[in-house]
N, C-alpha and C positions, 0 to 999 in steps of 0.2 A: 271278746270281753277283756277289758284291761283291769289289771289289779294294781292298786296303789301299794307302794312299799310302806310298811309301817314306819312312821317317823321314829328315829332313834332318839332317845333322850340323851343329851350331852351332859356330861358331868360338869358340875360347877367347879371351875378352876379359879381359885382366888388369885388376886394380884400378888406378884412376888415382892412388892414393896412392903417392908415390915410395917405392920399395923393397919394396912389398907384392907377394907372388907369388900371392895368392888371386884367384879369378875375380870380375870386376866385374859383378855381376848387378843392382845397384840403381842406378837413375837418380837424379841430383840436378842441378837447374838450375845453369848457370853464370851468374854475375852479369853483367847487361847483355848478354846473349846469348840466342839461341834454341837454343843447343846445350846438351848435358848432359855431366856427369861420370858415369862408371860406377865404382861402389865396391863393395867386399865389404861384408858386413853390419856388421862392426866399424867400418870407416871411414865408411860411410854414416851410421851412428848418431852418430859424432863430428862429421861435417860438419853434420848437421841440428842438433845441439846448439849449435854455434857459428855457425849461419846467422843473419845480421842483414841483412835487405834494406835497411834505412835507414842502414847503417853509414857510408857516405861522403857522406851528404846533410846539408844544413843545414836549419834549421827551416822556412824558406820552401819549399824543395823538398818536404819531407815534407807540409806543409800543402796544397800544390798536388796532390800525389798523392792525398791523402785526399779532397780535393774532387772529383777526377776519379773516384774510386771510387764516390762517392755517385751520380753520374749514369751509371755503367757505362762510363765512358771514351768516351762518345758526345757529339757536338756537340748542344747544346740551343739553343732559342730561345723567346721569349715565345709563349705560346699565343695564337692568333688573329692573329698577324702573318704576313703572306704566305700566307694560306690559299688554296689552289687552288680556283677556282670550282666544279670538279667535286665537291670535298669538301664545299663549302658546300651544294650541292644534296642531297647524301646526308644531311647532318646536319639539314636543315630539318625533317624529319618526326620527329626523335628527341624522346622525352620527356626532360626535364632535371629530375628530381625533386630533385636536390641543388643546382640553380641554379648549376652550374659554368660553363656557357657564356654565361649572360645578361650577365655583366659585360664581355664583349668586344664589345658593341654590334654585333652582326652584322645588324642591321636586320630582324629577324623575331622573332616571339614563339614561344617553345617550348611554351607552354601550349596545351591544346586549347580553342578558343574555341567555346562551345556555340552561340552565335548565328551563328557563321561570318562575323562582321563583319570584313572585310578592313582597315578603318580602324584597328583595334586593333593590327595587326601591327607598326607602326613605333613603338609607345609603349613606354616603359620598364615593367618589371614592376610597380613601385609604382603607376603610373597605372592599369594594367589591374586590379590588385587592388582599388583604391579604386572604380573604375567598377563592378566586379562586386558589391562590398558594397552600394553604393547602388542597384544595379539600374537604372542609367540607360543610355541609348544615347549613342554618341559619334560625332561631336563634339556638345557641348552648350553651352548658354549659361548665364550666371550666374543668370538668372531661372529656368530649368529646374532648375538645381542647387539653388537656394534652395527651390523648391517641393517637390522630392523630400526634401530634408533636413527640411523642416517636417512633411511627411507621416510620415516614419520616426521623427522625434523624438516625435510624438504617440503612435506605436505602441509605442515602446520606452523612453520616459523613466521613470526610477526612481520618480518621484512618482506616475505613472499606473499602473505595473505592480505596485505594492505590494511592492517589494523582491525580485522574482523575479530571481535571480542570472543566469540565462541571458539574460534580456531586458536586464538591466543591462549585461552584457558586450557584447551586440549593439549597445546604444546607444553604448558607448565606441567600437566599431569604426566605426559610422555617423558619429559625431562626428569622429573622427580622419580618416576618408576625406573627409568634407565639407571640413574645413579644409585638408587637403592639396590637394585639387582646386581649392579656391577660390584658393589661392596660385598655382597653376600654370595656371589657365584664362586664355585670351587675351581672350575677349570679356567 
């Protein structure tokens, strides 16, 4: 057996417009308050037509409000500043295909290192890329770097490959990586 709830009688709330005897069924926000006006249909429509949130504000206040709206009115801070160590542990294993986190120098590499070489973890991404292109182990010496460059130059140089576009592109990468590491190598 089902019971019907007794219908509650709603109190008649008059329209907040002075002199109006209609029922105030429509809520409208009061300016600078968390409270509401209650208007009849006619006066709610007029109120909305004349509503101007920015009415009593100067340009500076309007600009500040618009800036706050962009960030959802929440406090923000620079990414990577004051990161909790527990959070760092969680993001260590993340892939970063768009290289968002690498610029914050969090002292670990977000790429998967196929050799599992832990010495690469503290290097900037440019160094790791150059090392992988040349196929050398790290750390290395200038002598080892020169030998590897000589070997790869003979394999991919355009004069030797007869104009093969893929090998020519590889030669450009090898050459750029070699010169980059040559500038940044300590020994």
